[in-house]
N, C-alpha and C positions, 0 to 999 in steps of 0.2 A: 129292192135288195132284201133279201129273206134274213131274219135275225134268229138266230139259234142260241140256247144256252147250253154251256159245258161246265163242268165243275173242276176246280183246282184240285189235284190229288193230295195237296198238302194240308189246306185249310178248309176245303169243300166250299169255297166261295164260289157263287154262280157268276160266270164270265160270259158276255156277250160276244158272239162270233157272227160276223156278216159274210154271207155268202157273196163271193166276188171281191171281197176285202181280204178274207183269211181263206188259205188253201192249206192242203195237207203240206207238212213241213215248215209251215209259218211258225216263227217263234214270237212269244209275247210275254210279258210279266203279270202276274196276279196282282190286281190293285190292292189287295189285303195283306198279304204275306210277302210280296215281292219276289216269289220264287219264278225262276225263268222256266217257261214251259213251252211245249211244241204241241201243234195240232196233229194228232194221229191219225183221226178219221173225221170226216164231216157228216157223215150218216151212219150212224148217229154221232153227234158231236162229241169228240173224245180229246182230252188233253192228258199229256204224261211230261215227266221231267225231261227238259231239254237236255240233250247229250251234245258234248263238244268233243270232236275227234282231235286229239293232238297228234299232229304229224310229226314223225321221226324219220331218221334218214333210212330205216328199215322199210318204210312205206313206200 
């Protein structure tokens, strides 16, 4: 299992990502600031703020 490090965009904490356990679109929480994050890419490992889509009747 390959271990990669990504930075939290909020507090710049280094977060471990494990190939096979994490994939693009996976959501997780920063262990330091508890911000909800989403894996954007694995190579290079990149995290961004998780987006939540609120469904409406127009959708």
